[in-house]
Structure formats: C-alpha cells, structure tokens
C-alpha positions in Angstrom: 53.0 22.9 -23.3 51.5 22.1 -19.9 53.7 21.7 -16.8 53.6 18.7 -14.6 51.3 20.1 -11.9 48.6 20.8 -14.5 48.8 17.3 -15.8 48.6 15.8 -12.3 45.6 17.9 -11.5 43.9 16.9 -14.7 44.5 13.2 -14.0 43.3 13.5 -10.4 40.1 15.1 -11.5 39.6 12.4 -14.2 40.1 9.7 -11.6 37.7 11.4 -9.2 35.1 11.6 -12.0 35.5 7.9 -12.8 35.2 7.0 -9.1 32.0 9.0 -8.7 30.5 7.3 -11.8 31.4 3.9 -10.4 29.9 4.7 -7.1 26.7 5.8 -8.7 26.5 2.7 -10.8 27.2 0.6 -7.7 24.4 2.3 -5.8 21.9 1.6 -8.6 23.1 -2.0 -8.8 22.9 -2.6 -5.0 19.4 -0.9 -4.8 18.2 -3.2 -7.6 19.5 -6.2 -5.8 18.0 -5.0 -2.5 14.6 -4.6 -4.2 14.9 -8.0 -5.8 15.7 -9.9 -2.7 13.7 -8.0 -0.1 10.3 -8.5 -1.8 7.9 -10.7 0.0 7.0 -13.8 -2.0 4.0 -13.4 -4.2 0.9 -15.2 -3.2 0.1 -18.4 -5.0 -2.4 -18.3 -7.8 -4.9 -20.3 -5.9 -4.9 -17.8 -3.0 -5.6 -15.0 -5.5 -8.6 -16.7 -7.1 -12.0 -15.9 -5.8 -14.9 -18.4 -6.1 -18.1 -17.0 -7.5 -21.5 -18.3 -6.6 -23.2 -19.3 -9.8 -27.0 -20.2 -9.7 -27.8 -23.7 -10.8 -31.1 -22.9 -12.5 -31.6 -20.5 -15.4 -34.5 -18.7 -13.7 -32.1 -16.9 -11.5 -30.4 -15.4 -14.5 -33.7 -13.9 -15.8 -33.7 -11.4 -12.8 -30.4 -9.8 -13.9 -30.6 -6.5 -15.7 -29.0 -6.4 -19.1 -27.5 -3.2 -20.5 -29.6 -1.5 -23.1 -28.9 -2.2 -26.7 -27.6 0.6 -29.0 -30.9 0.6 -30.8 -32.7 1.5 -27.5 -30.3 4.3 -26.9 -30.9 6.1 -30.2 -34.1 8.0 -29.1 -32.2 9.1 -25.9 -29.5 10.9 -28.0 -30.3 14.5 -28.7 -28.4 16.8 -31.0 -28.8 20.5 -30.6 -28.8 22.1 -34.0 -28.6 25.9 -34.2 
C-alpha cells in the first residue's frame, strides 16, 4: 500500500496536468477569438466585381483567336515507335 506522501504527489501531478491542459485549450480558444474579431471586414461584393468592356458589334469578336480544335491537333501529335 502507498503512503500518504506518494498519494499527495500523485494528486499534485494530476492537478498540474489538468491545469496545463486547460491552459492549452484556453490559449487555442482565445487565439480563435482573436482571429475572428481582429479580421478587417471583407470588401463588399460590388467592390470585388470588375466591369469588362464588351464590344457592341460582332465584327470585333471576329478578330479574337480561338483555340485549335482537337481535330487540328491530331497531325501535331507524334508517337515515337521503336
């Protein structure tokens, strides 16, 4: 059987372990709150939108380059067979 001093040391170590765990949890909780409330407000959706200039006539669209179709890429693919 254990004597009283061993039991007291055991309980003191157990209480210290619980206190350290609570301090760690408190630190994570407070850092989460700090990040939540210290953020600058997000910009409004209207501020994030960018207006694009779209040409009125369809002739302006004919000057844009379209990507090649897969059929046009077939002759460009070479397989080296040994």
